[in-house]
C-alpha positions as CSV (number, residue, x, y, z in Angstrom):
1,M,14.7,-3.0,19.7
2,T,16.5,-5.4,16.9
3,P,14.1,-7.4,15.2
4,N,14.9,-11.8,15.3
5,V,16.4,-11.5,11.7
6,T,15.3,-14.7,9.6
7,Q,16.8,-15.8,6.5
8,S,14.9,-13.7,4.5
9,D,14.3,-10.5,6.5
10,I,15.0,-7.0,4.8
11,E,16.7,-4.7,7.1
12,I,17.2,-1.3,5.5
13,I,19.1,1.1,7.4
14,D,19.4,4.7,7.1
15,L,19.5,4.5,3.0
16,S,19.7,7.5,0.6
17,K,19.5,7.9,-2.9
18,I,20.8,11.1,-4.5
19,F,20.5,11.7,-8.1
20,G,22.3,14.9,-9.7
21,S,24.9,17.3,-7.7
22,G,25.1,20.8,-6.5
23,D,22.0,22.9,-7.5
24,E,20.5,19.9,-9.7
25,A,20.6,17.3,-6.7
26,F,17.5,15.2,-6.1
27,K,16.9,13.6,-2.9
28,A,14.9,10.5,-4.3
29,V,15.2,8.1,-0.8
30,D,15.8,10.0,2.2
31,H,17.8,8.4,5.0
32,I,15.2,5.4,4.9
33,S,15.0,2.7,7.9
34,V,12.6,0.1,7.6
35,H,12.2,-3.9,8.2
36,I,10.8,-6.0,5.8
37,P,9.8,-9.5,7.7
38,D,10.4,-13.2,6.2
39,N,7.6,-14.5,4.4
40,E,5.5,-11.2,4.2
41,F,3.2,-9.0,1.7
42,F,5.1,-6.0,2.1
43,T,3.9,-2.9,0.0
44,L,5.5,0.4,-0.6
45,L,2.8,2.5,-1.7
46,G,2.6,6.7,-2.6
47,P,1.9,8.7,-5.6
48,S,4.1,9.0,-8.8
49,G,7.6,10.2,-7.7
50,C,7.6,9.6,-3.8
51,G,10.6,6.9,-3.8
52,K,9.1,3.7,-4.1
53,T,10.5,2.4,-7.3
54,T,13.7,4.1,-6.4
55,L,13.8,1.9,-3.2
56,L,12.7,-1.1,-4.8
57,R,15.7,-0.7,-7.3
58,L,18.0,-0.1,-4.4
59,I,16.9,-3.5,-2.6
60,A,17.4,-5.4,-6.5
61,G,21.0,-3.8,-7.2
62,F,19.8,-2.2,-10.1
63,E,20.6,1.1,-8.2
64,Q,23.5,2.2,-5.9
65,P,22.9,4.0,-2.7
66,S,24.3,7.2,-1.9
67,S,24.6,6.2,1.8
68,G,23.2,3.5,4.1
69,W,23.2,-0.3,4.3
70,I,20.7,-3.4,2.7
71,K,20.9,-6.6,4.6
72,L,19.3,-9.7,3.7
73,G,19.2,-11.8,6.4
74,G,21.4,-10.5,8.5
75,Q,24.1,-10.5,5.5
76,D,24.9,-7.0,4.1
77,I,24.1,-7.0,0.8
78,T,24.3,-2.9,-0.3
79,A,27.4,-3.8,-2.5
80,L,26.5,-6.8,-4.1
81,S,25.5,-7.0,-8.1
82,P,22.0,-7.8,-8.9
83,N,22.8,-11.2,-10.3
84,H,24.3,-12.0,-7.0
85,R,21.4,-11.1,-4.7
86,P,18.6,-14.3,-3.9
87,V,16.6,-11.6,-5.4
88,N,13.8,-11.5,-8.2
89,T,12.3,-9.0,-9.7
90,V,8.9,-8.7,-11.8
91,F,8.5,-5.5,-14.0
92,Q,5.3,-3.3,-15.0
93,S,6.2,-4.4,-18.7
94,Y,7.0,-8.1,-18.2
95,A,9.8,-8.3,-20.1
96,L,8.8,-11.8,-21.9
97,F,11.3,-12.9,-24.8
98,P,8.7,-12.6,-27.9
99,H,10.7,-15.4,-29.8
100,M,10.3,-17.8,-27.2
101,S,7.3,-20.0,-25.9
102,V,6.0,-19.4,-22.6
103,A,7.9,-22.4,-21.3
104,D,11.4,-21.4,-22.6
105,N,10.3,-17.7,-20.8
106,V,9.8,-19.6,-17.7
107,G,12.9,-21.8,-18.2
108,F,15.6,-18.9,-19.1
109,G,16.6,-17.9,-16.0
110,L,17.3,-21.9,-14.7
111,R,19.5,-22.6,-17.8
112,M,21.6,-19.0,-17.0
113,L,22.0,-20.8,-14.0
114,G,23.7,-23.8,-15.2
115,Q,20.7,-26.3,-14.4
116,S,20.5,-29.9,-15.9
117,R,17.5,-30.0,-18.6
118,R,16.1,-32.4,-16.5
119,Q,15.8,-29.9,-13.2
120,I,14.6,-27.3,-15.7
121,Q,11.8,-29.3,-17.2
122,H,10.5,-30.3,-13.7
123,T,10.9,-26.7,-12.1
124,V,9.3,-25.3,-15.7
125,S,6.2,-27.7,-14.8
126,E,5.8,-26.9,-11.5
127,M,5.8,-23.0,-12.0
128,L,3.5,-23.3,-14.6
129,A,1.3,-25.4,-12.9
130,L,1.4,-22.9,-10.1
131,V,0.2,-20.1,-12.4
132,E,-2.5,-22.9,-13.6
133,M,-0.7,-22.1,-17.3
134,E,0.3,-25.9,-18.2
135,S,-1.9,-25.8,-21.5
136,L,-0.1,-22.8,-23.0
137,A,3.5,-24.0,-22.5
138,S,4.2,-24.3,-26.0
139,R,2.5,-20.5,-26.9
140,R,4.8,-17.5,-27.3
141,P,3.6,-14.5,-25.5
142,A,2.1,-12.4,-28.5
143,Q,-0.2,-15.4,-28.4
144,I,-1.2,-15.1,-25.2
145,S,-3.7,-12.3,-23.2
146,G,-1.9,-10.0,-21.0
147,G,-3.1,-11.1,-17.8
148,Q,-1.7,-14.7,-18.9
149,Q,1.3,-12.6,-19.9
150,Q,1.4,-11.7,-16.6
151,R,1.2,-15.1,-14.7
152,V,4.4,-16.3,-17.4
153,A,6.6,-13.5,-15.8
154,L,5.8,-14.0,-12.2
155,A,6.1,-18.2,-12.9
156,R,10.1,-17.2,-14.7
157,A,10.3,-15.2,-11.5
158,L,9.6,-17.3,-9.2
159,A,11.4,-20.5,-11.1
160,P,14.9,-19.8,-9.6
161,R,13.0,-19.8,-5.7
162,P,14.7,-16.3,-4.5
163,R,14.1,-15.7,-1.3
164,V,12.9,-11.9,-2.4
165,L,10.3,-11.5,-5.2
166,L,10.2,-7.5,-6.0
167,L,6.8,-6.4,-8.3
168,D,6.9,-3.1,-10.1
169,E,3.3,-2.1,-10.2
170,P,3.3,-5.7,-12.2
171,L,-0.6,-4.8,-12.5
172,S,-1.0,-1.3,-13.7
173,A,-1.3,-2.1,-17.3
174,L,-4.5,-4.7,-16.7
175,D,-7.8,-3.6,-17.0
176,L,-9.9,-3.2,-13.7
177,K,-11.9,-6.4,-13.8
178,L,-8.4,-8.7,-14.6
179,R,-6.9,-6.5,-12.4
180,K,-8.9,-7.7,-9.3
181,T,-8.4,-11.6,-10.8
182,M,-4.3,-11.6,-10.5
183,Q,-4.7,-9.5,-7.1
184,T,-6.2,-12.7,-5.6
185,E,-3.4,-14.8,-7.9
186,L,-0.6,-12.9,-6.3
187,K,-2.0,-13.0,-3.1
188,R,-2.7,-16.7,-3.5
189,L,1.3,-17.1,-4.9
190,Q,2.4,-15.3,-2.1
191,A,0.9,-17.8,0.7
192,E,1.7,-21.0,-1.2
193,T,5.6,-20.3,-1.9
194,G,6.6,-18.7,1.2
195,I,8.7,-16.1,-0.9
196,T,8.3,-12.5,0.7
197,F,7.0,-10.1,-1.6
198,V,8.1,-6.3,-2.1
199,F,5.4,-4.8,-4.1
200,V,5.1,-1.3,-5.4
201,T,1.8,0.5,-6.1
202,H,0.1,4.1,-6.1
203,D,-3.2,2.0,-5.8
204,Q,-4.7,2.4,-2.1
205,Q,-7.3,-0.2,-2.9
206,E,-4.6,-2.7,-4.2
207,A,-2.6,-2.2,-1.2
208,L,-5.4,-2.5,1.4
209,T,-6.2,-5.8,-0.7
210,L,-2.9,-7.3,-0.8
211,S,-0.8,-6.2,1.5
212,D,0.3,-7.9,5.5
213,Q,2.1,-4.7,6.1
214,I,1.8,-1.4,3.9
215,A,4.7,1.7,3.9
216,V,3.3,4.7,3.2
217,M,5.7,6.9,1.2
218,H,5.6,10.5,0.2
219,N,8.7,13.2,-0.8
220,G,11.4,10.2,-0.7
221,Q,10.4,8.9,3.2
222,I,8.4,6.5,4.9
223,L,5.8,8.3,6.8
224,Q,4.2,5.2,8.3
225,V,4.1,1.3,8.2
226,G,1.1,-0.7,9.4
227,T,-1.4,-3.3,9.0
228,P,-3.7,-2.4,6.5
229,Q,-6.2,-1.8,9.1
230,G,-4.0,-0.2,11.3
231,I,-3.0,2.4,8.1
232,Y,-6.7,2.8,7.3
233,N,-7.7,2.8,11.0
234,H,-5.1,5.0,12.9
235,P,-3.2,7.1,10.2
236,A,-0.7,9.1,12.2
237,E,-0.1,12.0,9.2
238,R,-2.8,14.1,7.2
239,F,-1.0,12.5,4.1
240,V,-1.8,9.2,5.2
241,A,-5.7,9.7,6.0
242,D,-5.8,11.9,2.6
243,F,-3.8,9.5,0.5
244,I,-5.7,6.4,1.7
245,G,-9.3,6.1,1.5
246,D,-11.8,9.5,2.1
247,S,-11.8,11.4,5.3
248,N,-13.0,14.5,7.0
249,F,-10.6,16.8,8.1
250,L,-11.9,19.2,11.1
251,S,-10.0,21.7,12.9
252,A,-9.7,21.5,16.5
253,T,-8.3,22.6,19.8
254,V,-6.8,20.2,22.4
255,V,-8.9,20.2,26.1
256,Q,-7.1,17.7,27.6
257,T,-5.0,14.8,27.0
258,N,-4.8,11.4,28.6
259,G,-2.6,8.7,27.4
260,H,-3.4,8.0,23.8
261,S,-6.2,9.8,23.5
262,A,-7.4,13.6,24.1
263,Q,-10.6,15.7,24.6
264,V,-10.7,18.2,21.8
265,Q,-13.0,21.3,20.8
266,L,-14.0,21.6,17.1
267,R,-14.5,24.8,15.7
268,S,-18.3,24.5,16.1
269,G,-18.2,24.4,19.7
270,A,-18.6,20.4,20.1
271,A,-16.4,18.5,22.8
272,I,-15.1,14.8,21.7
273,R,-12.5,12.4,22.5
274,A,-10.0,11.7,19.5
275,S,-7.2,8.8,19.3
276,L,-3.7,10.5,20.1
277,P,-0.7,8.7,18.3
278,S,1.8,7.6,20.4
279,T,4.4,9.6,18.0
280,L,2.3,12.9,18.1
281,A,2.4,15.1,21.3
282,A,-0.4,17.7,21.3
283,A,-0.2,20.1,24.3
284,V,-3.3,21.2,26.2
285,G,-4.1,24.4,24.0
286,S,-2.8,23.8,20.9
287,S,-4.3,23.6,17.4
288,V,-4.6,20.2,15.7
289,T,-6.4,18.2,12.8
290,V,-8.9,15.4,13.7
291,V,-10.0,13.0,10.9
292,V,-13.0,10.9,10.7
293,R,-13.9,8.7,7.7
294,P,-17.0,9.1,6.2
295,E,-18.4,5.5,7.1
296,Q,-17.6,6.1,10.7
297,A,-20.2,9.0,10.8
298,T,-24.1,8.7,10.8
299,L,-27.3,10.9,10.3
300,A,-28.7,11.4,14.2
301,D,-31.7,12.9,15.8
302,Q,-29.2,14.3,18.4
303,G,-25.5,14.6,16.9
304,V,-22.2,16.3,18.1
305,L,-21.9,18.3,14.5
306,Q,-25.2,20.3,12.6
307,G,-25.6,21.1,9.1
308,T,-27.1,21.2,5.9
309,L,-27.3,18.3,3.2
310,E,-26.1,19.4,0.5
311,Q,-26.5,16.4,-1.8
312,S,-26.8,12.5,-1.7
313,L,-25.1,10.3,-4.2
314,Y,-26.6,6.9,-4.8
315,F,-23.4,4.3,-5.3
316,G,-25.7,0.9,-5.3
317,T,-23.9,-0.7,-2.4
318,D,-23.9,2.7,-0.4
319,T,-24.8,6.1,-0.6
320,Q,-22.5,9.4,0.0
321,M,-24.1,12.4,1.6
322,Q,-22.4,15.9,1.6
323,I,-23.2,18.2,4.3
324,R,-22.2,21.5,4.7
325,L,-21.1,22.3,8.2
326,A,-22.4,25.2,10.6
327,D,-19.0,26.6,10.6
328,G,-18.1,26.0,6.6
329,E,-16.8,23.0,6.3
330,L,-17.7,20.2,4.1
331,F,-18.1,16.9,5.7
332,N,-18.6,13.8,3.5
333,L,-20.6,10.8,5.5
334,R,-21.4,7.0,3.5
335,R,-24.1,4.9,4.4
336,Q,-24.8,1.3,3.4
337,N,-27.5,0.4,1.7
338,T,-30.0,-2.0,3.0
339,I,-33.5,-3.1,2.8
340,G,-35.8,-0.9,5.2
341,Q,-33.6,1.8,5.5
342,P,-35.4,5.1,6.4
343,A,-35.5,7.8,3.5
344,L,-33.0,10.6,3.6
345,P,-33.7,13.6,3.9
346,A,-34.2,16.1,1.1
347,P,-31.0,18.6,-0.1
348,G,-31.7,21.8,1.7
349,A,-32.6,19.9,4.9
350,A,-31.0,20.5,8.5
351,V,-29.4,17.6,9.9
352,Q,-27.0,16.3,12.3
353,I,-24.3,14.1,12.7
354,A,-22.7,11.5,15.0
355,I,-19.3,10.1,15.2
356,A,-18.3,6.3,16.3
357,E,-16.9,6.1,19.7
358,G,-13.5,5.9,18.4
359,A,-13.7,7.0,15.3
360,A,-12.0,10.3,15.7
361,Q,-8.4,11.0,15.1
362,V,-5.6,13.2,15.5
363,V,-3.5,13.4,12.8
364,R,-0.1,15.3,12.3
365,H,-0.7,18.4,9.7
């Protein structure tokens, strides 16, 4: 079904990018098709080398595709040069001009567009207020912190009011505490400006925190697109489940299917019901992999899995347990720490595990 396209929707249609030729050819982007709606915080998530930055550069116009099309608001922009696309990019390095003040950096793109001094001053003041940098307008980049430089880079990219803002791992150079602060700022800026943000990261927690939708990439392809909750709770691929968060993978055999669920028998002999993605066909008798998140299982007097507690690791907010199942597989379980909880068994104790209703999910190998 073709989506209703608004002025800032991005449509990527059967897009590929091949570097080199012959035996040296490398397909960085492999026949990708995806729709990025207007006014969304859309994240391209994946490990290094998966093609996410190449895809971002294709949208920006810094690379030309080997095949396929890119549309913005229904207009084909595939052949347009970067300066003719209503798109701006924030780079990992910030790329601020060291000899210019903060205000001059923010206004640079507006001067290149030929705007009047009065227009530039008004927009620069507005952008600096947006990123809470008014008091540092006269300073140069070397005189401000890394987080402040990031704000200046964002203000400069937002000043021409692009329809789409592309962000290439802009927070990776910041320390953990500052990165958390800037995540909040990015989310606020996207909501306040209404501009479509396309954000590239390899940080799973960052993607879950910021995004309206996430596209998980691997080997030049998009494996799954969905909301953070949908991607986390209902991964369709083993790679997705393994890359985002912690997961337990259990070998199983399909006993019965019923629409979007299946009755499966685990290697231990226990039978459980697992969700079945609409994109995955699982015939009765076929071998499958079932994923269960560590926080979606608990110790119980009567559980579907039996094993031996090998160790418990205290992390303040929660405790993580490693349990060796009777069939030899290792199962990780996470318990939120609250006042008045019963003490955990000692390492070496026999334990049983209950899996929450709806927590088990069949995934593609």
